[in-house]
C-alpha positions in Angstrom: 96.3 77.0 39.5 94.2 77.7 42.9 91.2 75.6 43.3 88.3 78.2 43.9 86.6 78.0 47.6 83.1 76.3 47.5 80.2 78.2 49.1 80.7 76.3 52.3 84.5 77.7 52.5 83.4 81.1 51.6 80.8 81.3 54.4 83.5 80.1 57.0 86.6 81.8 56.1 85.4 85.2 57.6 84.3 83.5 60.6 87.6 81.7 60.8 89.6 85.1 60.4 87.6 86.8 63.0 88.3 84.0 65.4 91.8 84.0 64.9 92.1 87.4 65.0 90.2 87.4 68.6 92.6 84.9 70.0 95.7 87.0 68.8 94.6 89.8 70.3 93.5 87.8 73.6 97.1 86.5 73.5 98.7 89.7 73.2 96.6 91.1 76.4 97.7 88.1 78.1 101.4 88.7 77.4 101.0 92.6 78.2 99.2 91.7 81.5 101.9 89.0 82.4 104.7 91.5 81.8 102.8 94.3 83.7 102.3 91.9 86.9 106.3 91.0 86.6 107.5 94.6 86.4 105.4 95.5 89.7 107.4 93.0 91.8 110.5 94.3 90.4 112.2 97.6 91.2 112.6 100.5 90.3 109.2 102.1 91.5 108.1 105.2 90.4 106.2 106.7 93.6 105.9 109.9 92.7 104.0 108.9 89.6 101.9 106.5 91.6 100.8 109.3 93.7 99.8 111.5 91.1 97.9 108.6 89.4 96.2 108.0 92.5 95.0 111.5 92.6 94.0 111.5 88.9 92.1 108.0 88.8 90.8 108.0 92.0 90.0 111.4 93.7 89.1 113.0 90.4 86.8 110.0 89.4 84.7 110.9 93.0 81.9 113.3 91.5 81.0 110.9 88.5 80.9 107.9 90.7 78.9 109.7 93.3 76.4 111.1 91.1 75.8 107.9 89.6 75.4 106.0 92.9 73.0 108.5 94.3 70.5 108.2 91.2 70.8 104.8 90.9 69.8 103.9 94.8 67.0 106.6 94.4 65.7 104.7 91.1 66.3 101.3 92.5 64.4 102.2 95.5 61.5 103.5 93.5 61.8 100.4 91.4 61.6 98.0 94.5 58.6 99.8 95.9 56.7 99.7 92.7 57.2 95.9 92.2 57.0 95.2 96.1 53.8 96.9 96.4 52.1 94.2 94.1 52.5 91.6 96.7 52.7 94.0 99.9 56.3 93.3 100.3 57.3 97.3 100.2 59.3 96.4 103.4 61.9 94.7 101.1 63.0 98.0 99.8 66.0 98.6 102.3 67.0 95.6 102.2 67.2 95.0 98.2 68.5 98.2 97.7 71.4 97.5 100.2 72.4 94.5 98.6 71.9 95.4 95.1 74.1 98.3 95.6 77.0 96.9 97.3 77.2 93.6 95.4 76.1 94.6 91.6 75.2 98.0 90.9 78.2 99.7 92.9 80.9 97.9 91.5 79.8 97.5 88.0 78.3 101.0 87.4 81.3 102.5 89.1 83.9 100.2 86.9 81.9 101.1 83.5 81.8 105.2 84.7 85.4 105.0 85.5 86.2 102.9 82.3 84.7 105.7 80.2 86.7 108.4 82.2 90.0 106.4 83.0 90.3 103.9 80.0 89.7 106.7 77.5 92.2 109.2 79.0 94.8 106.8 79.6 94.8 105.4 76.2 94.6 109.0 74.7 97.5 110.1 76.6 99.7 107.3 75.8 98.7 107.2 72.4 99.8 110.8 72.1 103.1 109.8 73.5 103.5 107.0 71.3 102.7 109.4 68.2 105.1 112.4 69.4 107.9 109.7 70.2 107.9 110.6 73.7 107.9 106.8 74.8 111.1 106.2 72.3 112.8 109.2 74.0 111.9 107.5 77.8 114.0 104.5 76.2 116.6 106.5 75.4 116.8 108.1 78.7 117.1 104.3 80.1 113.7 104.3 81.7 111.6 101.4 81.0 108.0 102.7 79.6 106.2 99.8 81.0 107.4 100.7 84.5 107.2 104.7 84.5 103.7 104.6 82.4 101.8 101.2 82.8 102.8 100.1 86.6 101.9 103.1 88.2 98.4 103.6 86.7 97.5 100.2 86.9 98.4 99.8 90.7 96.7 103.2 91.2 93.6 101.9 89.5 93.4 98.7 91.4 94.3 100.4 94.9 91.7 103.6 94.2 88.8 101.6 92.8 87.8 99.6 96.0 87.5 103.2 98.0 85.3 104.9 95.0 83.1 101.6 95.3 82.8 102.1 98.9 81.9 105.5 98.6 79.4 105.1 96.0 77.8 102.4 97.7 77.4 104.5 100.8 76.0 107.4 98.5 73.5 104.8 96.6 72.3 103.5 99.8 71.7 107.0 101.0 70.0 108.0 97.7 67.6 105.1 98.2 67.1 106.0 101.9 66.0 109.4 100.9 63.8 108.5 98.3 62.2 106.0 100.6 61.8 108.2 103.5 60.6 111.3 101.5 58.9 110.0 98.7 57.4 106.6 99.4 56.8 107.1 103.1 59.0 104.7 104.7 60.1 105.0 108.5 63.7 106.4 108.5 64.5 103.9 111.7 62.9 100.9 110.2 64.8 101.5 106.9 68.0 102.0 108.6 67.5 98.8 110.7 66.4 96.5 107.7 69.5 97.9 105.8 71.9 96.6 108.7 70.3 93.6 109.5 69.9 92.2 105.8 73.7 93.2 105.1 76.3 90.9 105.8 80.0 91.4 105.4 80.6 89.2 102.7 78.1 91.3 100.6 80.5 94.3 101.0 83.7 92.2 100.6 82.6 90.8 97.4 81.8 94.0 95.9 85.2 95.7 97.0 87.3 92.6 95.6 85.0 92.9 92.2 85.8 96.9 92.2 89.9 96.0 92.5 89.7 93.6 89.7 87.5 96.1 87.7 90.1 98.8 88.2 93.1 96.6 87.0 91.1 95.8 84.0 90.5 99.6 83.2 93.6 100.8 83.9 95.4 97.8 82.2 93.0 98.2 78.8 93.8 101.9 78.7 97.5 101.3 79.1 97.7 98.6 76.5 95.5 100.4 73.8 97.5 103.4 74.3 100.8 101.8 74.0 100.0 100.0 71.0 98.2 102.8 69.4 98.5 103.8 65.5 100.1 106.6 64.0 98.4 109.9 63.6 95.1 111.4 65.4 93.0 108.2 64.0 95.1 106.0 65.4 94.7 107.6 68.7 91.1 107.8 68.6 90.8 104.4 67.5 93.0 103.3 70.6 90.8 105.4 73.1 87.3 103.8 71.6 88.9 100.3 71.9 90.1 100.7 75.4 87.0 101.8 76.7 84.8 99.4 74.9 87.2 96.3 75.9 87.3 97.7 79.3 83.6 97.9 79.4 83.2 94.3 78.0 85.6 92.7 80.0 84.2 94.0 83.2 80.7 93.1 82.6 82.2 89.3 81.7 84.3 89.1 84.8 81.6 90.5 87.0 79.3 87.4 85.9 82.0 85.0 86.5 83.1 86.3 89.8 79.3 86.7 91.0 79.1 82.7 89.6 82.2 82.0 91.8 81.0 84.2 94.9 77.3 83.2 95.0 76.7 79.9 93.2 75.3 77.4 95.7 
């Protein structure tokens, strides 16, 4: 007869199970990422599918990234002006808007918006293919599912995200410029001069590196959860939710780690 667990074991058992489940999930994702990277450097490469995904993931995400960026830049200008006016430092608005957009807000908000749009659609698409056995059909046709489905999406997102973020940064800075000059009474020439003077190349490059990593995370999470989707509509819905949540959490976590690596003194 098994000995009953004491209260301390009853308290720790759920924590242990959750920890083991989390570690197992991290291991599965790491193995999936390693397999994806290995297939990227090995032929064959489906160039037409890559171009299609580049259009779907990159070009079609421009409206949502642009709208997010312009209103973020405008709101940031208002907030900085309000805070700076308490210390007679209204002139810092252009420089902080530019640095804040290219270092943090552009890559992070762009990554989160693309995660909501792309990770969900990729997970739903691949999950539906899993449920309807289309992925099994690819195997019978001697087509590796990871090469045909995962690699083009991951590559397209990794290459498209820096372009999206660069466009979003420009639009966000322009939104701050519009609010600063029309609403806050700042001089347009001085605004542009301060933006250029206080923004250096590493600020921009670091944001684009972050964007590329975020794009990789978004596509990888969408593909992973879609390829491992459960059966039925409920399984596809759960995979879609998990893809967006995991991509968003990983983006925020990775952003802190990369910021610490890039800008810690």
